[in-house]
C-alpha positions as CSV (number, residue, x, y, z in Angstrom):
1,M,-0.8,15.2,7.9
2,S,2.9,14.2,6.2
3,R,4.9,16.2,3.6
4,T,7.1,13.8,1.5
5,T,9.9,15.0,-1.1
6,S,10.9,11.8,-2.4
7,P,9.1,9.1,-4.3
8,G,10.0,6.5,-1.8
9,S,8.5,8.2,1.0
10,E,5.5,7.8,-1.0
11,E,6.2,4.3,-1.3
12,A,6.7,3.7,2.1
13,L,3.8,5.5,2.9
14,T,1.7,3.4,1.3
15,K,3.1,0.2,2.3
16,A,2.4,1.7,6.0
17,G,-1.5,1.8,5.2
18,F,-1.6,5.4,4.3
19,T,-3.5,7.1,0.8
20,R,-2.5,10.3,-0.5
21,I,-5.8,12.2,-0.7
22,G,-4.7,15.6,-2.1
23,T,-2.2,18.5,-1.9
24,A,-2.8,21.5,0.6
25,Y,-0.6,24.6,-0.7
26,R,1.0,26.4,2.1
27,D,2.2,30.2,2.0
28,T,6.1,30.5,3.5
29,E,8.4,33.5,3.7
30,T,9.7,32.1,0.4
31,G,6.7,31.3,-1.3
32,T,3.8,28.8,-1.9
33,V,5.0,25.3,-1.0
34,P,2.7,22.0,-2.0
35,Y,2.2,19.5,0.5
36,E,1.0,16.2,-0.3
37,L,-1.8,14.8,2.2
38,Y,-1.8,11.6,3.5
39,E,-4.7,9.7,5.6
40,L,-4.4,6.5,7.7
41,Y,-7.2,4.5,5.5
42,E,-7.6,1.7,8.1
43,L,-8.0,4.0,11.1
44,Y,-10.8,6.0,8.5
45,E,-12.3,2.9,8.0
46,L,-12.5,1.8,11.6
47,E,-14.2,5.4,12.6
48,S,-16.5,5.9,9.7
49,G,-17.8,2.0,10.5
50,A,-17.0,1.0,7.2
C-alpha cells in the first residue's frame, strides 16, 4: 500500500505500473485520514494467471 498526497506522486506510481484500487480511511489521533490504495498490476496478472 502506498499513500500519496500529491498528483505528481500518483502519476509516478501509475508510470511504475501501479493501479489505484480505492481509498481506505484510517483513524488517527487527529481524526480520520484517507489513504489512496494502489496495487502493482503486472504482479497481480502474474499471480492470477491472467
